[in-house]
N, C-alpha and C positions, 0 to 999 in steps of 0.2 A: 531694379535689383535683383530679381530672380534670374534674370538673363546674365547679369554681371558675374554674380558669384560661381557659377560653374567655369566662366572663364578664368577667373582667379584660380580655382582649384586646377583646373587644365594647365594653367601655365606653370603653376608649383609642380606638378607632377612631371611636366614636360621638362622643365629646367632640372628637377631631381634626377630625372634619368639621364639628362645630358651633363650631370657632374661626374667627373671621374672618380674611381674608388679609393683614391688617396685622401681620405679624410674630407671629403666635401669640397674639393677643388671644382671651381666653376669651369666649363667646358672651354678649351683653348682653340679658338679660330686658327685654320691652317695658316702657317706664315707668320703667326705673332711670336715675337721674340721675348727673350728675357733680359732684364737689365737695359730695356729699350730707352731711348731719350724721348722726351716730350715733343711733339710737334709745335707747341707754342714756346719752346725754349730749349736749353741745353740741359735741363735736369735729367740725371740718369736714374731712372726706377730701380727699385730692387728686384730680383728675380721674381719674388712672391710676397704677397701681402697677407698676413694671417689675421683673421678676425674671430673673435669670440661671439657665439650667437646662439639664440634658443633653438630648441629641437625643431625637427623637420616639419612638425604638424602646427606650426606657428605661422602668422602673417609675416612676422619679422623675417623668417628664414626664407619664405617664398619671395618677399620683396628683395632681400639681400641678393639671393639667385639672379633675380632680375637685372640690378644694376651692375652687379659683378660680371656677368656676361657681357654687358656693354664696355665696362672696363677693359676687359680682356680683348674684346673686339678692336680697341684702339692699338693694341700690340704693346702697350706700355709696360704690362706685369701680368702676373697670374695671380689668382686669389684662392686662397684655401679657408674654408669655414670650418671651424670647430664648434660643433653643437655642444651644450651645455646648459641644463636646465637649472642649476645652482647660479645666482646671481653672485654670491659671494665668491665661488670659484672663479667665474668670469673676471670679476674685478681684480682678483689676485693674479690671473694670469697677464692682465695689462700691466700690473705693478711691478711683475717679475720681468716683464719684457718679452713674455712667450707669445703675445698677439700684440698687434697695434692699437686695436680698438675694441670695444665690446659694445653690444646693442643692450641698451636698458633705458629706464625712465629716470627722470629727475627724482621721483619719489624713491627709488632704488639707490640712486646716489646720495639722498640725504640720509638714508639708513647706514650707507658706507661711513659717511662723516661721522655720524653718532655712534658708529661702532656697536649696532645693535645686534642680538640674536647672533647669527652665524658669522657676522663680520669681527666679533671680539674674540679672535683667535691670537695665538701667541706670535705669530708673524703678520698678521692682519691688521685691522684697525684703520683709522683715517690716514689718507695720504692725499698728496695734490693731484686730484683728478681733475680733468679738462673737459669740457663740453666742445665736441666738434662740429656736428651739424644735426639739427633736429629734423625729423622726416615725418612724424606722425603724434597726433595727440593720443597717447596710450590709454585708451578707454577700456576698462573691464566691466563685466557685468557678473549677476549672479542668476542662476534660473533653477526652476523645479520642473518636474515632468508635468504634462498637460492635465493629468488627472490628480494632481496634488491639492490639497486644501489650502495651502500657502498661497495668497493671491497678492499680497502686499508685504513689504518689509517689516512692517509692525506685527505680522503673523509669526515671525521667527521667533522661536523660545529656545531655552537652553536644552530642550530635549530634541529639537530638531538634528536629525543626522547630516552633518555638513561634510562634504567631501572636499578634501585640501591635500595639498603636498607637504612633505617634510622639509622643503626648503626654507631657508631663513626669510626669504622675500615673503613667503605666506604668513609669516608671524606678525607682520603689520596688520594685514587683512583680518586675521583672526583676533587680534587685540582689538581692531575696531569694531568688528560685527559683535564680539562680547560686550564691548561698551554700548553698542546700540540696543543689544538686547537686555541689558541691565544687570549682567553678572559678570564674574570674573571669567577669564579664559579656562580656567580649570574646570569650572562647571558646564562648559559647553560639551557638545557631543560631536567630537571631531572624528571623522573616518578618514584615516591618513592613507596616503597613497604615494608611489615614488616619481610619478612624473605628470607633467601638465595635462597630457592626452588622456590619462586615466580618469581625472576628475569627472569629466561629463560622463563617461562610461559607467562609473558608479551610480550615478543618478538614474541613467535611462534602464539600466539593468535592476534598479530598485535597491541597491546595497546602500545607497544614501538618498536623502531627499532634496538636498540643495547643493548645487555646485558653487563652490566658494569663490571661484576665480576662473573668467575664460574671457576671451576678447570677442566682440560681436561679429568680426569679420574672419575668424579662424575656421580652419577646416573641421576643428573639433566640434565646434557648435553648429556647423553645417551639417555634420554627420548626425550629432545628437537631435537636431531638429527634424530628422527624416525617421526617427524612431516611431514605431507604431503609436504611442500614447503622445507624441509630440512633446514640446516643452514650453514653458511660460517664463519669459524673462521679466524680472522683477524691475519695477520703476522706482528708482531712486530720487524722485523729484523732492528737492527740499522745501518747495512750497506746499506740496500735499503732506510731507512728513518732516516738519522743521526740527523737531525735538528728536526724532530717531537719527536724522542726518547730522545734526550738530554733535551727537554723541559721537557718531561713527567717526567723524572729521577731527574730533578731539584727539584721535589716535593716529590720524594721518592728516596732519595739518598743511601739507604741501601739495595734497590732492583736492581736487574740486569736484563738484557734481554737474557733468556736460551732457548736453543733449547728443544723442547718438546720430551722425549722420548718415552711416552706411553700415551694412551688415546684413543679417538675416531680418526678414520681414518683421518678425516680432520685436526686434530689438529697435528699429528705426524710430525716431521721434520720442523714445523713452530716455529717462536719464541714467548714465552710468558713472563710474567714479574715474576721473582722468587726470592724467599728468603728462607733460610733455616727454616724449620719447625720442630716442634717436642714438647717435653714436658718441661715446666717451673714450678718452685717452688719459694719459698721464703726463704731468709736467715734464717728465724725463724721456717722453717719446721722441722720436725724430720729428721736429716740427717742421722742417723743409718737406718731409714726405706728407705731413699733414697737411700744409699748405697745398701741395699738388694735388691731394685727394679732394679738398675742398673746392679748389678750382676745376677739377673734373665734375665734381657734383653740380656746380653751378652752371660751367658751360655746356653740359649734356642734359640739364634738367627737363627740357621738353622730351627727349628721348627716353629718359628715365620715367617721365610722368606716363607716357604712352606704353612703356613695358609693363606697368603693374597699376591696377585701378586705384588703390588706396592713394598712391603718390599723386595722382591727380588733384587731390585736395590739399596736399600738404607739401610736396617737395618742390620748393623754391627758394630763392634766395630771399624773397620779401617775408615767407614764413620763418625762415631762419632768423632774420632781422628782427621780427616780431618776439621770438622767443628769447632772443638775447636781452630784451628790454625787461624781462621779468625773471632772468636768470639768477639762482642763488648758488650756482656752481660756476667758478671761473671759466672763461672761454679759452680753447686752446690758442697758443700763440701763433699757430700757423694760420688759423681760422682769422684772428685779429688781423693778421697781415694782409690776407686776401680782402677782408671788408674795408681796411683802410684805403687800399687800391680802388675800391668802388666808391670811396667817399661816404661810405655808411657806418663809420665809427665816430662817437663823439666823445666829448669830456665827460658826460655823465656815465658812458660806458667804461671810461678809464676809472672813475670812482667806483663804480660797481665792482670792477675787476678787483681794484686794491682791496675793497673791503670783503669781498668773498674769499681772496687769497689768505687774508688775516684770520677769517673765522676757522679755515681748514688748518691754519698753522697753530691757533689755540687748542683746537680739538686733538691735534696730532701730538703736541706738546704734553697736553694733559694725559693722553693714552699712554704715552711713553712713560711718564712719571707714576701714572696708576700700575702698569706692569711691574715696575721696580718695587712699588709698596705692597702689591699683592704677593710677589715672591717673598719679600722680607716677612711676610705676615703668614706665610706657608699656605697660601690659598691656590689651588689648582687652577690654572687658566685653561679652561675648557668651555666650549659654548654649552656643553651639556651640563655644567656646573652651576647651579643656579645661585649658588653663594658668590661666585664670581662676577656672575652678572649683575647681581644685586650691589656687589661691591663697586664695580664700574659706574653703575647708575648713581650711587650715592656720592662717589668721587666726582662726578660731573657736576651734580647739583651743589656740592661745597665749593667747586671751582667758579660756580656762577657764569657758565659758558654762555655765549648769545645763542638763540635759538637759530636752526637752520630752517628759515622760512623766506617766503617771497616778501620782498621790500620794496617800497618805491624809491624813486631816485631821491626824492625830498628827505626819506627817513635815512637813506644812506648818507646823504650830504650832511645831515644832521649829525650822525654818529661819528663820521669823520672829523667834523669840525669840533666835536667834544673830545677828541683825543682817542678814539678807537684805534 
């Protein structure tokens, strides 16, 4: 793995240098056209596909540059990447039609449907989001400096200085860590910063003791691991720390504790916090374009696997099919069309799709009703207004909305049969 990680970083740097200055567009091979027709049919691609993506220091950004260069090499279209650290903003861009897709995790999609934290805005809230293509189990870890006295998760206390971003997606992690520590979020010692890449630096420089979120394959953790004191990745093994992990998971129910298959040496074999990650869009997106994107993903899977090390583990039709079997977010209609053509879509999938759409419909309707009620009661709808956030949480509880969780085919069939 020591040999592979420098290759990952070299690829990310090379691709970043190859991206043109116009907002992260991937390099365009000579002779590639715009509005080109697919070699597999008469579909006319748009001149450009815009995607919301995390910042340039992330694995997702580097991997997306890799496959977008392959897509541009076909001559079908150009790709423009719009980096953004706020997941709520990325999802809002998709809702508004500013970007075709956003790269996020299933866990972040659950936060969207629940309209928690930064998603509970005047023009935000739940909407009919769609799962397009999974390409990664998004595992994150926490680490301390090598000279820290913290050796295991149960050593974390309310006084531990925890580096975290101000993004709404971090609120779930903060709530989970506080619950595992046995205190409220307000009692924790948070050290806030503005971006993902700053969190590890706060730890290596001594400004914070614990990095609250980082992926084990990112360039940020690779850089941190080369600091003079080194780093120690904490092991969230549920068998070693069952009570701690149970309390943590109570605040992040769609996440699980997964063994880390790749990354820096100190992370491999330990347990991190995982959720399926990949590309999401909206119901209103151009589903014919989504179909052709998925078709490209599938037909070029070997090229894409070879272009980025992480994808050798996850980027395949088989992995996408596996994730669909546990999805609690509806699948994009364009994706469904392609998998039906492969003969890889079942009646159980139809039932799961129906159930998941109904869940979002219920949340969206409740949120709209809650907005009207809050305005009538003179409550300011602002993610910084705790009164509003509490109002929405109480409103949800009174509506007895179904939880946004992973369900089995049998549980879904039973719910639909009961008239859900």
